[in-house]
C-alpha positions in Angstrom: -55.5 80.6 -22.2 -55.5 76.9 -23.0 -52.9 76.3 -20.3 -55.1 78.1 -17.8 -58.2 76.2 -18.9 -56.3 72.9 -18.4 -55.1 74.0 -15.0 -58.7 74.8 -13.9 -59.9 71.4 -15.1 -57.0 69.7 -13.3 -57.7 71.5 -10.0 -61.4 70.7 -10.4 -60.7 67.0 -10.9 -58.6 67.0 -7.7 -61.2 68.6 -5.5 -61.8 66.4 -2.5 -63.3 66.6 1.0 -60.9 69.3 2.0 -63.0 71.8 0.0 -66.1 70.9 1.9 -64.2 71.0 5.2 -62.8 74.5 4.3 -66.3 75.8 3.4 -67.7 74.3 6.6 -64.9 75.7 8.7 -65.4 79.2 7.3 -69.2 79.0 7.6 -68.9 78.0 11.3 -66.3 80.6 12.1 -67.4 82.9 14.9 -64.9 85.6 14.0 -63.6 86.6 10.6 -61.8 84.9 7.9 -58.4 86.5 7.6 -56.7 85.8 4.2 -53.0 86.3 3.7 -50.4 85.9 1.0 -47.4 87.5 -0.7 -46.6 88.7 -4.2 -49.2 87.6 -6.8 -50.8 85.2 -4.3 -51.2 88.2 -2.0 -53.1 90.1 -4.8 -55.3 87.0 -5.2 -55.8 86.8 -1.4 -57.0 90.4 -1.4 -59.4 89.6 -4.3 -60.8 86.6 -2.5 -61.3 88.6 0.7 -63.2 91.3 -1.3 -65.4 88.7 -3.0 -66.3 87.0 0.3 -67.0 90.3 2.0 -69.4 91.4 -0.7 -71.2 88.1 -0.6 -71.9 87.9 3.1 -68.8 86.4 4.7 -66.8 88.5 7.1 -63.3 88.4 5.6 -60.2 90.7 5.7 -56.9 90.7 3.8 -53.7 90.6 5.9 -50.5 91.3 4.0 -48.0 88.7 5.1 -45.0 91.0 5.3 -47.0 93.6 7.3 -48.2 90.8 9.6 -44.6 90.2 10.6 -44.2 93.8 11.6 -47.1 94.1 14.1 -50.2 93.3 12.1 -50.4 89.8 13.5 -52.3 91.5 16.3 -55.4 91.6 14.1 -55.9 87.9 14.5 -58.3 87.2 17.2 -58.8 83.8 18.9 -62.1 83.1 17.1 -60.7 83.9 13.6 -59.9 81.4 10.9 -56.8 82.2 8.7 -56.4 81.2 5.0 -52.9 81.4 3.7 -52.1 81.4 -0.1 -48.7 80.4 -1.4 -48.4 78.2 -4.5 -45.0 76.8 -3.4 -46.0 76.7 0.2 -42.5 77.9 1.0 -42.9 81.7 0.9 -41.1 82.6 4.1 -43.4 85.4 5.2 -46.5 83.3 4.7 -44.9 80.3 6.5 -44.0 82.6 9.4 -47.6 83.8 9.6 -48.7 80.1 9.5 -46.3 79.3 12.4 -47.9 82.1 14.4 -51.4 81.0 13.6 -50.6 77.4 14.6 -49.0 78.6 17.9 -52.0 80.8 18.5 -54.4 77.8 18.0 -56.4 79.4 15.2 -57.5 77.2 12.4 -55.3 77.5 9.3 -56.5 76.7 5.8 -53.7 76.5 3.3 -54.2 77.0 -0.4 -51.1 75.7 -2.1 -49.8 73.8 -5.0 -47.5 71.7 -2.8 -49.4 69.6 -0.2 -46.1 68.6 1.5 -44.8 72.2 1.9 -44.0 73.9 5.2 -47.3 75.9 4.9 -49.3 72.7 4.4 -47.7 71.1 7.4 -49.0 73.9 9.7 -52.6 73.7 8.2 -55.6 71.9 9.5 -57.1 72.0 6.0 -55.1 72.0 2.7 -56.7 73.1 -0.6 -54.6 71.6 -3.4 -54.1 73.9 -6.3 -51.3 72.0 -7.9 -50.9 72.3 -11.7 -48.5 70.7 -14.2 -47.3 74.1 -15.6 -48.1 77.7 -15.6 -48.2 77.8 -19.4 -45.6 80.5 -19.8 -42.4 80.7 -21.8 -40.2 80.4 -18.7 -42.8 78.4 -16.6 -42.1 80.6 -13.7 -44.5 83.5 -14.1 -47.6 83.0 -12.0 -50.4 82.8 -14.5 -52.4 79.5 -14.5 -51.4 79.0 -10.8 -53.0 82.3 -9.8 -56.0 81.6 -12.0 -56.6 78.4 -10.0 -56.3 80.3 -6.7 -58.9 82.8 -7.9 -61.2 80.0 -9.0 -60.9 78.2 -5.7 -61.7 81.4 -3.8 -64.7 82.0 -6.1 -65.9 78.5 -5.5 -65.7 78.9 -1.8 -67.6 82.2 -2.0 -70.4 80.6 -4.1 -70.7 77.6 -1.8 -71.0 80.0 1.2 -73.5 82.1 -0.6 -75.7 79.0 -1.1 -75.3 77.8 2.5 -76.0 81.3 3.9 -79.0 81.7 1.5 -77.4 85.0 0.3 -79.9 86.6 -2.1 -79.8 89.4 -4.7 -81.3 91.9 -2.2 -78.5 91.0 0.3 -76.0 91.7 -2.4 -77.7 95.0 -3.2 -77.6 96.1 0.4 -73.8 95.9 0.4 -73.5 97.4 -3.2 -75.5 100.7 -2.8 -73.9 102.4 -5.8 -72.9 101.9 -9.4 -73.9 99.6 -12.1 -74.3 96.5 -9.9 -76.9 98.2 -7.8 -78.8 99.3 -10.9 -78.8 95.7 -12.3 -79.9 94.2 -9.1 -82.8 96.7 -8.7 -83.9 96.0 -12.3 -83.8 92.3 -11.7 -85.7 92.5 -8.4 -88.4 94.7 -10.1 -89.1 92.1 -12.9 
């Protein structure tokens, strides 16, 4: 946990104008934000898409491998694509990025390597570089995926603020379960 905490602080210290550009780009998007990744970064991409969707931003997850077998057709001209790959060298993700660049969609890369092939195709690069993942072998994605989740959550919170997304908006897209009950209770106070 200490390694993950250090990683989060490191990424926070390295935030720059790219974060604001990414938020602005997503906010001004006339289509959807399509988020892609492979492996653990793919799981994080799916989580980020779900968070954004539930907080007022039209987002959808696109599995990078499935994209290469016909699902690239989901990307419309007005869409923005965010691609997650810590190394920036994951072949499937890079191939999606090549398509996105050739298709003239805006690509936001979230990567730990700002000189990677993925980053080279991106209009905006979100740097999630960390010193180590804090694991015994230093190859298991732990702190690196934590930083990706935090970056996605920060984007969602910034967009909520810009879009003036309120509790009743959240309640509207959460019509069941514990969250709805909590929101209704807080709105009735």
